[in-house]
C-alpha positions in Angstrom: 20.2 -6.5 47.4 16.9 -8.0 47.1 14.6 -5.1 46.2 17.2 -4.1 43.7 16.4 -7.7 42.0 12.7 -7.6 42.2 12.8 -4.3 40.7 15.1 -5.3 38.0 12.6 -8.5 37.4 9.6 -6.2 37.0 11.8 -3.9 34.7 12.5 -7.3 32.4 8.8 -8.6 32.7 7.3 -4.9 31.3 10.1 -5.0 28.7 9.4 -8.4 27.6 5.6 -7.7 27.4 6.4 -4.8 25.5 8.2 -6.7 23.0 5.8 -9.7 23.0 3.0 -7.0 22.1 4.5 -5.7 19.2 5.5 -9.1 18.0 1.8 -9.7 17.7 1.1 -6.4 16.0 4.0 -7.0 13.5 4.1 -10.9 13.6 8.5 -10.5 13.8 9.7 -13.8 15.0 12.8 -11.9 16.4 10.4 -9.8 18.7 9.2 -13.2 20.0 12.5 -14.5 20.9 13.6 -11.4 22.3 10.6 -11.1 24.5 11.4 -14.7 25.4 14.5 -13.6 26.5 13.4 -10.7 28.6 10.7 -13.3 30.5 13.6 -15.7 31.0 16.3 -13.0 32.8 12.7 -12.0 34.7 12.7 -15.8 36.0 16.3 -15.5 36.8 16.5 -12.6 38.3 13.6 -13.8 40.8 15.3 -17.0 41.4 18.5 -15.3 42.4 16.1 -13.1 45.1 14.6 -16.1 46.4 18.1 -17.6 46.6 19.2 -14.8 48.9 15.9 -15.6 50.8 17.1 -19.2 51.7 20.5 -18.1 52.5 19.2 -15.5 54.8 16.9 -18.4 56.8 19.9 -21.1 57.0 19.0 -23.3 53.8 22.4 -25.1 53.6 23.8 -25.6 50.1 22.8 -29.2 49.8 19.1 -28.2 51.0 16.7 -29.8 48.2 15.0 -26.0 47.9 18.1 -24.3 47.1 19.3 -26.9 44.6 15.7 -27.0 42.7 15.8 -22.8 43.1 19.3 -23.0 41.7 18.4 -25.4 38.8 15.5 -23.1 37.6 17.7 -20.0 37.6 20.5 -21.3 35.8 18.2 -22.7 33.2 16.3 -19.9 32.9 19.9 -17.8 32.8 21.2 -19.6 29.7 17.5 -19.9 28.0 18.1 -15.6 28.3 21.6 -16.2 26.4 20.1 -18.6 23.9 16.9 -16.5 22.9 19.3 -13.4 22.6 21.3 -14.8 19.9 18.6 -16.3 18.1 16.3 -12.9 18.1 19.3 -11.1 16.8 20.0 -13.9 13.9 16.4 -13.7 13.1 16.2 -10.1 12.6 19.2 -9.9 10.5 18.8 -13.2 8.6 14.9 -13.3 8.8 15.2 -17.3 9.7 13.5 -18.5 12.4 13.8 -21.8 14.5 11.5 -25.1 14.1 9.9 -26.9 17.2 12.6 -29.4 17.2 15.3 -26.8 17.5 13.5 -25.1 19.7 13.6 -28.1 22.0 16.7 -29.1 21.6 18.3 -25.8 22.9 16.0 -26.3 26.1 17.7 -29.9 26.6 21.2 -28.2 26.3 20.4 -25.6 28.7 18.9 -28.2 31.0 21.5 -30.4 30.7 23.9 -26.9 31.4 22.0 -26.5 34.2 21.9 -29.6 36.1 25.9 -29.7 35.4 26.3 -26.6 37.1 23.7 -27.4 40.1 25.1 -30.5 41.2 29.0 -29.7 40.5 31.2 -29.8 43.8 27.6 -29.4 45.6 28.8 -31.8 48.7 32.1 -30.6 48.7 32.6 -28.4 51.6 35.9 -27.1 50.1 34.4 -26.2 46.5 32.7 -22.8 47.6 35.3 -20.8 45.3 34.6 -23.1 42.4 30.9 -23.4 42.8 30.8 -19.6 42.8 33.3 -19.8 39.6 30.8 -22.0 37.5 27.4 -20.5 38.6 27.8 -17.0 38.8 31.1 -16.0 37.2 30.8 -18.3 34.0 27.3 -17.0 33.3 28.6 -13.4 33.5 31.7 -14.2 31.4 28.9 -16.5 28.9 26.2 -13.6 29.1 28.8 -10.9 28.4 30.4 -12.5 25.4 26.8 -13.3 24.1 26.0 -9.5 24.1 29.5 -8.5 22.6 28.7 -10.7 19.7 25.0 -9.6 19.2 26.3 -6.1 19.1 29.5 -6.8 16.6 26.9 -9.3 14.7 24.0 -6.2 13.9 26.3 -4.1 13.0 28.4 -6.4 10.3 25.2 -7.5 8.9 22.5 -5.0 9.3 24.1 -1.3 7.1 20.8 0.6 8.0 22.1 3.4 9.7 18.9 4.1 12.0 18.9 5.3 15.6 17.2 2.5 16.9 19.7 0.2 16.0 22.7 2.6 17.5 21.1 2.3 20.8 20.3 -1.5 21.1 24.2 -2.2 19.7 25.7 0.5 21.9 23.2 -1.1 25.1 24.1 -4.6 24.3 27.9 -3.5 23.6 28.2 -1.7 27.0 26.4 -4.3 29.1 28.6 -7.4 27.5 31.6 -5.5 28.4 30.3 -4.9 31.8 29.0 -8.8 32.2 32.4 -9.8 30.7 34.6 -8.0 32.9 32.7 -9.1 35.8 33.0 -12.7 34.6 36.7 -11.9 34.0 37.0 -10.8 37.9 36.2 -14.2 39.5 38.1 -16.2 36.9 40.9 -13.6 38.2 40.1 -14.3 42.0 39.8 -17.7 41.5 43.0 -18.6 39.9 45.2 -15.5 40.2 43.9 -14.3 43.9 43.1 -11.0 42.0 42.3 -7.6 43.6 39.1 -6.9 45.4 37.5 -4.9 42.6 34.9 -7.8 41.9 33.5 -7.1 45.9 33.0 -3.1 45.0 31.4 -3.6 41.8 28.8 -6.5 42.4 26.9 -4.3 44.9 26.2 -1.7 41.7 25.7 -4.4 39.2 22.0 -4.5 39.8 21.3 -1.0 39.5 23.7 -0.9 36.3 21.3 -3.3 34.5 18.3 -1.6 36.4 19.3 1.7 34.2 20.7 -0.6 31.0 17.2 -2.5 30.7 14.9 0.2 30.1 17.4 1.7 27.4 17.7 -1.5 25.5 13.7 -2.2 25.5 13.0 1.1 23.8 16.0 1.0 21.3 14.1 -2.3 20.2 10.8 -0.6 20.1 12.4 2.4 18.1 14.4 0.1 15.8 11.0 -1.9 15.1 9.0 0.9 14.5 12.0 2.6 11.9 12.3 -0.7 10.4 8.2 -0.8 9.7 8.9 2.9 8.1 11.5 1.9 5.6 9.2 -0.9 4.7 6.1 0.7 4.4 7.8 3.5 1.9 9.5 0.6 0.1 6.1 -0.9 -0.6 4.9 2.8 -1.2 7.4 3.4 -3.9 6.8 -0.3 -5.7 3.0 0.6 -5.2 3.6 3.6 -6.8 5.6 2.2 -9.5 2.7 -0.1 -10.2 0.0 2.7 -10.9 2.5 4.4 -13.3 3.9 1.3 -15.1 2.4 -0.2 -18.0 2.0 -4.2 -16.8 2.6 -5.7 -19.8 5.7 -3.5 -21.3 7.2 -1.9 -18.5 6.7 1.6 -19.9 4.9 4.7 -18.0 1.3 4.6 -18.3 -1.6 6.8 -18.9 -1.8 8.1 -15.3 2.1 8.5 -15.4 1.5 10.8 -18.5 -1.0 12.7 -16.5 1.3 13.3 -13.7 4.1 14.0 -16.1 1.8 16.9 -17.8 0.8 18.7 -14.6 4.0 18.7 -13.0 5.0 20.1 -16.6 2.4 22.9 -16.3 3.7 24.4 -13.4 7.2 24.7 -14.4 6.9 25.6 -18.4 6.9 29.3 -19.4 3.8 30.9 -20.5 2.4 29.2 -23.8 5.9 27.2 -23.9 5.0 24.6 -26.9 5.0 20.9 -26.3 4.1 18.3 -29.0 2.4 15.1 -28.6 2.4 12.1 -30.5 0.5 9.2 -30.4 1.4 6.1 -32.3 -0.9 3.0 -33.2 -0.2 -0.3 -34.9 -2.1 -0.4 -38.2 -4.4 -3.4 -38.6 -3.5 -4.7 -35.0 -6.9 -6.3 -34.3 -6.5 -8.3 -37.6 -2.9 -9.5 -36.0 -4.5 -10.5 -33.1 -7.4 -12.4 -35.3 -4.8 -14.3 -37.4 -1.6 -14.8 -34.8 -3.6 -14.8 -31.6 -3.3 -12.4 -28.6 -0.1 -13.9 -26.7 1.5 -13.5 -29.9 -0.1 -10.0 -30.2 1.0 -8.9 -26.8 4.5 -10.0 -28.0 4.5 -7.9 -30.6 3.7 -5.0 -28.2 6.4 -5.6 -25.7 9.0 -5.7 -29.0 7.5 -2.0 -30.1 7.9 -1.0 -26.3 11.7 -1.8 -26.5 12.1 -0.6 -30.0 10.3 2.8 -28.6 12.6 2.6 -25.5 15.6 2.5 -28.1 14.4 5.3 -30.2 13.1 7.7 -27.5 15.3 7.8 -24.8 16.6 11.4 -23.8 12.8 12.6 -24.5 10.9 14.3 -22.1 8.0 11.2 -22.1 7.2 8.3 -23.7 4.9 5.0 -22.7 2.1 3.1 -23.6 -1.5 4.3 -23.1 -3.8 1.8 -24.0 -3.6 -1.5 -26.4 -1.2 -0.8 -29.4 -1.6 3.3 -28.9 2.0 4.9 -27.4 2.7 7.9 -26.4 5.9 10.1 -27.1 6.1 14.0 -25.7 8.4 16.6 -27.6 9.7 19.7 -27.0 8.9 22.1 -29.6 5.8 23.3 -31.7 3.9 20.6 -33.9 5.9 22.2 -37.4 9.1 21.4 -36.2 8.4 18.3 -34.5 6.2 16.2 -36.9 9.4 15.4 -39.6 11.3 13.7 -36.2 7.8 12.1 -35.3 8.0 10.8 -38.8 11.5 9.8 -39.0 10.8 7.6 -35.3 7.3 6.2 -37.0 9.5 4.7 -39.7 12.0 3.3 -37.9 9.0 1.7 -35.7 7.7 0.0 -38.5 10.6 -2.0 -39.5 9.9 -5.7 -39.7 9.3 -7.8 -36.1 10.9 -10.8 -35.5 8.7 -13.1 -33.3 9.4 -16.8 -32.7 11.3 -17.1 -35.6 8.9 -15.6 -38.1 9.4 -12.1 -39.6 6.2 -9.7 -39.7 5.6 -6.5 -41.6 3.3 -4.2 -40.0 3.4 -0.5 -40.4 2.7 2.0 -37.5 0.8 5.2 -37.7 1.0 8.6 -35.8 -1.1 11.2 -34.8 0.5 14.7 -33.8 -1.2 17.6 -31.8 0.6 20.5 -29.8 -0.1 21.6 -26.9 1.1 24.2 -24.3 1.1 24.5 -20.5 -2.3 26.3 -20.5 -4.0 23.8 -22.8 -6.4 21.3 -22.0 -4.5 17.9 -21.1 -7.4 16.0 -22.5 -8.5 17.9 -25.0 -5.0 17.5 -26.5 -4.6 13.8 -25.8 -8.2 13.3 -27.9 -7.1 15.7 -30.7 -3.7 13.4 -30.8 -6.2 10.6 -31.2 -8.2 11.5 -33.8 -5.4 12.6 -36.0 -4.3 9.1 -35.3 -7.3 7.5 -36.2 -7.7 9.7 -39.5 -4.1 8.5 -40.3 -5.1 4.5 -40.1 -8.5 5.3 -41.8 -6.6 7.1 -44.6 -4.3 3.6 -45.5 -1.9 4.0 -42.3 1.9 4.1 -42.9 1.8 8.2 -42.0 1.7 11.0 -39.6 -0.8 13.3 -39.6 -1.3 16.7 -37.6 -4.4 17.6 -36.2 -6.4 20.2 -37.6 -9.6 21.4 -37.1 -11.2 19.9 -40.3 -10.8 16.7 -37.9 -14.1 15.8 -36.4 -15.0 13.1 -34.6 -18.3 11.4 -36.0 -19.6 9.8 -33.0 -22.4 11.5 -32.6 -23.8 11.7 -36.1 -22.1 8.5 -37.4 -24.6 5.7 -37.9 -21.4 3.1 -37.7 -20.7 4.6 -34.1 -24.1 3.6 -33.2 -23.6 0.0 -34.9 -20.5 -0.1 -32.7 -22.4 0.6 -29.6 -25.1 -2.1 -30.1 -22.2 -4.3 -30.8 -20.2 -3.9 -27.6 -22.9 -5.1 -25.2 -22.9 -8.6 -27.6 -19.4 -8.3 -28.0 -18.5 -7.6 -23.8 -16.5 -4.8 -25.0 -17.2 -2.8 -22.1 -15.0 -2.7 -18.7 -15.1 -1.3 -15.5 -12.3 0.9 -14.0 -12.3 1.2 -9.9 -11.1 4.7 -8.5 -10.5 3.9 -4.6 -12.4 6.2 -2.2 -9.8 6.6 1.1 -11.2 7.0 4.5 -9.8 9.7 6.9 -7.7 7.1 8.8 -5.9 6.4 4.8 -7.5 3.4 4.1 -9.5 2.0 1.3 -13.0 2.5 2.2 -14.3 1.3 -1.2 -14.0 1.8 -5.1 -16.1 3.9 -7.6 -16.8 1.9 -10.8 -16.6 3.7 -13.6 -17.6 2.9 -17.2 -15.0 2.7 -20.2 -15.5 1.1 -23.7 -12.7 -0.9 -25.2 -13.7 0.2 -28.7 -11.7 -2.1 -31.5 -10.5 0.3 -33.5 -10.3 3.6 -31.3 -9.2 2.4 -28.4 -10.5 2.9 -24.7 -13.1 5.5 -24.6 -14.1 7.6 -21.8 -17.9 8.2 -20.6 -18.0 11.4 -22.6 -17.3 9.9 -25.8 -20.7 7.5 -25.8 -23.0 8.2 -23.0 -24.8 10.8 -24.6 -25.3 8.2 -27.8 -26.7 5.8 -25.2 -29.1 8.0 -23.7 -30.1 9.3 -27.2 -30.6 5.3 -28.4 -32.6 4.5 -25.0 -30.0 2.2 -23.8 -28.6 3.4 -20.4 -30.8 1.1 -18.3 -29.2 -2.1 -20.1 -25.6 -0.1 -19.4 -26.9 0.3 -15.8 -28.0 -3.3 -15.4 -24.7 -4.8 -16.6 -22.7 -2.7 -14.5 -24.8 -3.7 -11.3 -24.3 -7.6 -12.2 -20.5 -7.0 -12.8 -20.1 -5.1 -9.4 -21.8 -7.5 -7.8 -19.3 -10.2 -9.2 -16.6 -8.0 -8.7 -17.1 -7.3 -5.0 -18.0 -11.2 -4.1 -14.2 -12.1 -5.8 -12.3 -9.1 -4.0 -13.8 -10.2 -0.7 -11.5 -13.1 -1.3 -8.4 -10.7 -1.0 -9.6 -7.8 1.3 -13.1 -8.2 3.0 -12.9 -4.7 4.5 -12.3 -2.7 1.3 -14.5 -5.1 -1.1 -17.1 -2.4 -1.4 -18.0 -0.8 -4.8 -19.8 2.2 -5.5 -22.3 2.6 -8.8 -23.3 5.5 -10.9 -27.3 4.7 -11.8 -28.6 7.0 -14.5 -32.1 9.0 -14.2 -33.8 6.5 -16.6 -33.0 3.6 -14.1 -34.0 5.1 -11.2 -37.2 6.3 -12.8 -37.5 3.2 -14.2 -38.6 1.6 -11.0 -37.6 -2.0 -11.9 -33.6 -1.8 -10.7 -34.6 -3.3 -7.0 -35.8 -6.2 -8.4 -32.6 -6.7 -10.6 -30.5 -5.9 -7.7 -32.5 -8.9 -5.6 -31.7 -10.9 -8.3 -27.8 -10.0 -8.9 -27.4 -10.8 -5.1 -28.8 -14.2 -5.0 -27.1 -15.0 -8.1 -23.6 -13.7 -6.8 -24.5 -14.7 -3.4 -23.4 -11.4 -2.1 -25.6 -9.1 0.5 -26.3 -5.5 -1.2 -24.7 -4.1 1.8 -21.7 -4.5 -0.4 -22.8 -2.1 -3.3 -23.1 1.5 -2.8 -25.5 3.9 -5.4 -24.5 7.1 -6.7 -26.9 9.2 -8.4 -27.0 13.3 -9.1 -29.4 15.8 -7.6 -30.5 16.5 -11.0 -31.4 12.7 -11.5 -33.7 12.4 -8.4 -35.0 15.9 -9.2 -36.8 14.8 -12.8 -39.2 12.5 -10.6 -38.8 13.1 -7.0 -41.6 11.1 -6.0 -40.9 8.1 -8.3 -37.1 8.3 -7.6 -37.2 8.9 -3.9 -39.3 5.5 -3.8 -36.8 3.6 -5.7 -34.0 5.1 -3.1 -35.9 3.8 -0.5 -36.4 0.7 -1.6 -32.9 -0.1 -2.2 -32.1 1.3 1.1 -34.7 -1.2 2.3 -32.6 -4.0 1.0 -29.4 -2.5 2.7 -27.4 -0.5 0.5 -26.4 3.1 0.9 -27.5 5.9 -1.3 -24.9 8.6 -2.1 -25.7 12.0 -3.8 -22.8 12.7 -6.1 -22.3 16.0 -7.6 -23.4 17.7 -4.8 -23.5 21.3 -5.3 -23.9 21.6 -8.9 -27.8 21.1 -9.2 -30.4 21.9 -7.5 -28.8 22.3 -3.7 -30.7 23.1 -0.9 -30.7 22.6 3.0 -33.9 20.9 2.6 -33.0 18.5 -0.1 -30.1 18.1 1.9 -32.4 17.0 4.7 -35.3 15.1 3.0 -33.2 13.2 0.5 -32.9 9.5 1.3 -29.1 9.3 1.4 -26.2 8.1 3.5 -23.2 9.6 1.7 -22.9 13.0 0.2 -20.2 13.6 -2.4 -19.2 17.0 -2.8 -18.4 18.2 -6.3 -14.9 18.7 -7.8 -15.4 22.2 -8.3 -15.3 23.2 -4.3 -11.4 21.9 -5.0 -10.4 23.1 -7.8 -12.1 26.5 -8.6 -9.0 28.3 -7.3 -10.6 31.7 -7.9 -13.1 31.0 -5.3 -11.1 28.9 -3.0 -11.8 30.7 0.2 -15.7 31.3 -0.7 -15.7 27.3 -1.4 -13.7 26.8 2.0 -16.0 28.5 4.2 -19.0 26.6 2.6 -17.2 23.0 3.2 -16.6 24.4 6.8 -20.8 24.9 7.3 -21.9 22.2 5.2 -19.6 19.5 6.3 -20.4 19.6 9.8 -24.0 20.0 9.1 -24.0 16.8 7.1 -22.4 15.1 10.1 -25.4 16.2 12.2 -27.6 14.8 9.7 -25.5 11.3 9.7 -24.8 11.6 6.6 -20.8 10.8 5.4 -19.2 13.4 3.5 -16.5 12.5 0.3 -14.5 15.1 -1.5 -13.7 14.3 -5.2 -11.5 15.9 -7.3 -8.3 16.2 -4.9 -5.2 17.1 -7.2 -2.1 17.7 -4.8 -1.0 17.6 -1.7 -2.1 21.2 -0.7 -5.8 20.3 -1.7 -5.6 17.1 0.6 -4.0 18.7 3.6 -6.4 21.5 3.6 -9.4 19.0 3.3 -7.9 16.8 5.8 -8.6 19.3 8.6 -12.4 19.7 7.8 -12.9 15.8 9.4 -14.2 14.6 5.9 -14.9 10.9 5.9 -13.4 10.1 2.4 -11.3 11.4 0.1 -11.1 10.9 -3.9 -9.0 12.2 -7.0 -6.2 11.9 -9.0 -3.7 12.8 -6.2 -4.6 9.8 -4.4 -5.0 7.4 -7.4 -6.3 7.3 -10.8 -8.8 4.6 -12.1 -7.4 1.6 -12.3 -8.2 -1.8 -14.4 -9.2 -4.8 -12.3 -5.4 -6.2 -12.3 -4.3 -3.0 -10.9 -7.2 -2.2 -8.3 -6.5 -5.9 -6.9 -3.0 -5.7 -6.3 -3.9 -2.3 -4.3 -6.9 -4.0 -2.4 -3.6 -6.5 -1.5 -1.6 -3.7 -0.2 -4.0 -2.0 1.7 -4.7 -5.8 3.4 -1.2 -5.3 5.0 -1.5 -2.0 6.1 1.3 -0.4 4.0 -1.3 2.1 1.9 -0.6 5.0 4.3 3.0 5.5 3.6 1.2 6.2 -0.2 0.2 9.5 0.9 3.9 10.8 1.2 4.9 9.6 -1.9 1.2 10.0 -4.3 1.6 11.5 -7.4 0.5 15.0 -7.5 
C-alpha cells in the first residue's frame, strides 16, 4: 500500500511539473492552478504514506506526529480540490484569482483541516465517525468536484477537440469512482452496508496511478490544440490585415495580385477580363481645401458606394490614395459601357458632416487575359486614368497604344522628382525575409514615390530618371537615414526582427563617403549599424572592384552585414563568391520562377547553397510565389525566404502589425494560410 502511494505521489509530481513547465511557456493561468492541484495531491499522498508508517509503528490517534500529519494531508487534499475547480473556471472563462482570494481559499482549507483533525480525536468510540469525516468526506467532495468539472467543461467549452474529451472523460471516471467510494463510506456508517468498500479500497491506488497520467496527457494535448486554434485564428486575422485596406476595409493591392494569380490558373486560354481603375478628379485640391480628415471620410463614403455598386463582380477594392479597382468578366469593348455607368453613379454628390460635395470620378480601362503581364495591364489602366484626368476628367478612357508615359522624356517629371525630395514624397515599403524557423529575420526596405497626381509609383517608374539626373546618392542617403530611424522605433516592438536591409546604388558605393554618413546616422539615432544590412548587386561591385571592395570592408568594420543581391544574374563565378566581402548571398528570383529550366536551377542551388554555407555565408532565396516553390526550397536548408507567397511589401503601419504578431510567436501558422 505504501509503495503504491509513493508511486502515485511521484506520478502526481511529474504531471504537476509538466503542467507548470507549459504554464511558464504559454502563460496560461489555468495551467498554474492545475499544476498546484497535482502538487497538493502529491503532498496528500506522501502524507498518507507517512500516516501508514506512523500507524504501523504504534503512534496513537492522539500522537502529535499523527495530528500534524493529518492536518497537513487534509489541508493538501482540500487545496487539491480547490485548485482543480479554480483552474477549470479559469480555463473556460479566462479569469484568474487575486492574492487576497488565494489567501482566503488557503484559510478556508486550513480551517476545514483543523476541524477534521480535532473532531472526535480523543473519543475512543469515534473511530468510525473519524474515518467518515477524514476519508469518506474527502472522497465524496473530491468526486463531486471532478464530476462538476467534467460537466462544467462540456457545457461551457464547445470546442470538440480530442484533448478536452480525454480530460473530461478522465475527470468523469475519476469523479464517479471517488463519489462511489465516498458513498460507500456513508452507507457503511449509517446503514451498516456491504463489505464492498473493503474490496475496492486496495485497488483505488492502482486506479489513480493509471488515471493520473491519462488526465495529464489529456491536459497537455488540450493545451496544444487550443494554441493551434489560436494560432490559426491569429494567422487568419493577419492574412485579413495583409489583404485589406486599413482605411476602407476593401481588398487592397496585394489582394488584387492574389486574385489575378488565382484567376490565371483557372481561366481558359485567352479568356478576357477587363480591369478598371476609378480615381477622384482633383482629389489633392479637395484635401488642400477641406483637410485630410475629411478627405479620408470621402474615400470611406466612396468605398461604401463602390461596395454597393460592384457587389457580385469578380473583384473590387482600393489600390492606393483615391484610386479604386474593379475587375469584370468579358472584353474591354463590351465592359467599358458598364464601367461608364458605374463611374457616373460614383460621381453623384457626397454628403459629409452636413455638407454636400460635388466631385467627379474618372476611369481608366484595359483588357487582359490569363497570359497577360499583370503589372503591365495595371500600368496601362493607370495610364488611361491619368489621361482621362488630364483631359478634364468626368470620363472613362480605354487604354490604346498612343498613350505613352512621358516619365522619361517629360521635363515636368524631372521637376516632380526634384520636388519629391523637398516635399518628403518618398516612402519606404518593407518586405519581410523569413528564416527557416518561420520567423521574421529582417525587412528589406523598398523605395516608393507617392506622386501627387499619379499615385504610388514603383522604382521602375523613376529610378532610371534619378540616375540620369545623378541624384541616386541623395536618395540612398535618405534611405539610410530613414532605415536607422525605423529600426530604432521597431526595437520597441520586436527587438529580434528590428533589422532592415537597404539597397545601395553603384554611384553611392563608388563615391566612398557612405561610411561617414552611416556613422552620423548611427550617432543621430543612437542605434548601432549592426541593425542595418547593405544589399548590392554583383554588377554594382564590378564597376570598380577596388573602390567598391574598400567601401564594403569599411561598412563591415562598422558591424554591418553585406548581402549580394540578385546573385546569378551578373558576373557570378566561384572566385567572386569567395573573394567578395559579403555575409549574405541572395539568389535571384529566376532560380525559382524559370519553370522551363526548373530541374537545372534546382541542381545549381543544391550545389551552391552548401558551398555558400562552407564559406560562412547565409543564403536567401527571392521570388517565392507559391506553396510548391516554398516546400522545394525548404528542403535545401536555406537561411531565409522572400517573396509574394509569404508577404507583399508592406507600408510602415502594416509592417509594425506583422512585427507585433511575430513577437507573439503566431507567424508560423501564416505559412499554412499564406496567399499564393
